[in-house]
Backbone bond lengths (Angstrom), bond angles and torsions (degrees), N, CA, C in turn:
res aa  C-N    CA-C-N  psi(-1)  N-CA   C-N-CA  omega(-1)  CA-C   N-CA-C  phi
1 M - - - 1.436 - - 1.524 111.30 -
2 K 1.300 117.85 -24.40 1.461 120.24 177.82 1.521 108.91 -64.91
3 G 1.298 115.38 144.41 1.450 119.49 179.34 1.510 110.31 156.22
4 R 1.291 115.14 -171.88 1.461 121.27 -179.95 1.525 108.43 -110.95
5 Y 1.296 115.47 131.76 1.456 121.45 -179.79 1.528 108.28 -123.81
6 T 1.314 115.60 141.83 1.457 121.17 178.36 1.519 108.44 -119.25
7 F 1.317 115.69 129.80 1.458 121.54 -179.87 1.516 109.64 -126.98
8 T 1.312 115.78 156.85 1.453 121.96 172.97 1.520 107.80 -104.64
9 A 1.314 116.36 124.75 1.461 121.51 178.81 1.523 109.71 -101.66
10 H 1.296 116.17 144.10 1.454 122.69 173.79 1.524 106.94 -97.32
11 I 1.320 116.45 130.98 1.458 120.88 -174.80 1.526 109.73 -127.04
12 E 1.311 114.85 134.92 1.459 122.35 175.48 1.518 107.95 -133.88
13 K 1.325 116.28 161.81 1.458 120.66 176.22 1.524 108.44 -113.43
14 D 1.330 115.46 125.25 1.454 121.09 -179.86 1.528 109.27 -74.36
15 S 1.314 116.91 121.67 1.467 120.89 -175.82 1.534 112.01 -70.26
16 E 1.316 117.78 -24.51 1.470 120.12 -179.64 1.527 112.28 -82.19
17 T 1.337 116.91 -44.13 1.466 120.66 -175.23 1.522 112.89 -96.71
18 G 1.335 116.85 -21.50 1.460 121.03 -175.55 1.516 113.18 78.26
19 L 1.327 117.48 3.32 1.461 121.48 179.95 1.525 111.28 -81.94
20 Y 1.324 115.32 148.07 1.455 121.16 171.55 1.522 107.31 -85.42
21 I 1.314 116.14 133.51 1.456 122.39 -179.00 1.516 107.55 -120.43
22 G 1.323 116.47 129.45 1.452 120.36 -178.54 1.512 111.96 -133.25
23 Y 1.323 114.44 149.76 1.463 119.41 174.51 1.516 109.25 -146.96
24 I 1.314 114.70 155.84 1.458 122.02 178.52 1.526 106.99 -110.17
25 P 1.328 117.74 103.75 1.461 121.05 -173.38 1.532 114.84 -56.93
26 S 1.321 117.31 -35.06 1.467 119.18 -175.76 1.524 113.46 -84.63
27 L 1.331 117.66 -1.41 1.461 120.99 -178.09 1.526 109.05 -124.48
28 P 1.328 116.99 97.29 1.460 120.96 -176.69 1.533 112.12 -53.35
29 G 1.328 115.52 131.37 1.455 121.58 178.17 1.511 114.96 88.47
30 A 1.322 117.83 -5.50 1.464 121.03 -176.59 1.524 110.13 -89.26
31 H 1.316 115.83 90.92 1.461 121.44 176.66 1.515 108.16 -147.64
32 S 1.328 116.03 150.53 1.447 120.67 -178.60 1.523 109.63 -161.76
33 Q 1.327 115.46 -177.00 1.456 121.07 177.93 1.516 109.28 -146.44
34 G 1.323 115.97 165.05 1.457 120.81 178.21 1.514 110.85 -164.09
35 E 1.325 115.22 156.35 1.458 120.12 179.20 1.523 112.14 -74.31
36 T 1.338 117.31 -26.05 1.462 122.54 177.49 1.525 108.28 -128.49
37 L 1.322 116.05 164.49 1.467 119.30 177.05 1.522 111.02 -64.89
38 D 1.330 117.51 -35.78 1.466 120.40 177.69 1.527 111.47 -64.27
39 E 1.331 116.41 -42.65 1.460 120.15 178.01 1.526 110.74 -64.62
40 L 1.329 116.53 -42.46 1.464 120.23 177.96 1.518 110.46 -60.97
41 H 1.335 117.52 -43.87 1.462 121.45 -179.85 1.532 110.66 -58.46
42 K 1.313 116.48 -47.14 1.469 121.07 178.57 1.526 110.82 -60.78
43 N 1.325 116.45 -44.98 1.460 120.87 -179.88 1.529 111.76 -63.26
44 L 1.343 116.83 -39.79 1.467 120.11 178.86 1.523 111.24 -67.68
45 E 1.330 117.53 -37.01 1.463 119.90 175.75 1.518 110.77 -60.26
46 E 1.326 116.39 -44.27 1.466 121.13 -178.97 1.524 111.65 -64.79
47 V 1.328 116.44 -46.30 1.461 119.06 -177.70 1.528 110.76 -69.43
48 A 1.328 118.15 -34.56 1.464 121.07 177.55 1.528 110.27 -64.27
49 A 1.323 117.05 -41.59 1.465 120.39 178.21 1.526 110.59 -62.39
50 L 1.326 116.95 -41.90 1.470 120.26 178.26 1.529 111.27 -64.26
51 C 1.328 116.22 -42.63 1.474 119.79 179.13 1.522 111.15 -64.09
52 L 1.333 117.21 -39.93 1.461 120.46 179.44 1.523 111.54 -64.70
53 E 1.321 117.29 -36.53 1.458 120.55 178.42 1.522 111.78 -62.70
54 E 1.324 117.03 -29.03 1.455 121.86 -177.87 1.533 113.18 -81.96
55 L 1.334 116.96 -16.18 1.460 120.19 -176.93 1.523 111.46 -83.29
56 A 1.303 115.59 144.62 1.455 120.62 171.70 1.522 108.60 -76.54
57 D 1.326 117.04 154.58 1.465 120.77 -178.90 1.523 112.13 -54.62
58 I 1.311 117.76 -35.96 1.464 121.11 -177.68 1.528 111.25 -65.03
59 D 1.330 117.75 -27.42 1.462 121.49 -178.17 1.527 113.36 -80.25
60 L 1.316 118.02 -14.59 1.460 120.16 -175.49 1.525 113.17 -62.91
61 D 1.327 117.48 -34.56 1.464 120.17 177.94 1.525 111.29 -66.13
62 R 1.297 117.76 -29.12 1.464 121.84 -176.84 1.517 113.01 -76.01
63 I 1.323 118.32 -22.01 1.460 120.23 -174.74 1.517 113.60 -88.45
64 Q 1.312 117.70 -14.79 1.464 120.41 -179.25 1.525 109.59 -76.63
65 S 1.323 115.47 131.46 1.464 120.48 177.73 1.515 108.62 -140.72
66 E 1.305 115.25 166.32 1.462 121.56 -178.98 1.519 109.16 -111.69
67 F 1.333 116.51 124.89 1.457 120.80 178.13 1.518 109.49 -70.54
68 V 1.312 116.41 129.73 1.459 121.84 -179.25 1.525 110.95 -106.96
69 G 1.301 118.03 -45.04 1.454 120.85 -179.17 1.508 111.25 162.06
70 T 1.302 115.24 -174.62 1.459 120.42 177.94 1.518 108.97 -126.09
71 Q 1.297 115.13 159.29 1.452 121.48 176.19 1.521 108.72 -140.48
72 Q 1.306 116.40 139.62 1.443 120.46 170.94 1.516 107.65 -98.86
73 V 1.300 115.68 136.03 1.455 121.36 -179.56 1.524 108.18 -116.92
74 M 1.324 116.44 120.60 1.460 121.06 178.46 1.517 108.53 -104.43
75 V 1.330 115.86 132.96 1.445 121.45 -178.13 1.528 108.93 -126.87
76 N 1.300 116.81 127.23 1.462 121.79 174.71 1.517 108.40 -96.76
77 I 1.342 115.42 127.98 1.477 118.38 177.01 1.503 110.04 -129.05
């Protein structure tokens, strides 16, 4: 299980609090927030390490994904 893992985090900024909120879609439970992008990055690294420690070796293959891109969707209602 030891090794280096690379994940893609999705990051948004909360308009009410001004905090950056990030989560790693392929790693259940890996979400955090921070006042700056640097703080968020550090927090996501920590939470990802904790989540990885909780996974069984067999689950590690399931969490790896390939980042493809992002899309904005506009909806008129």
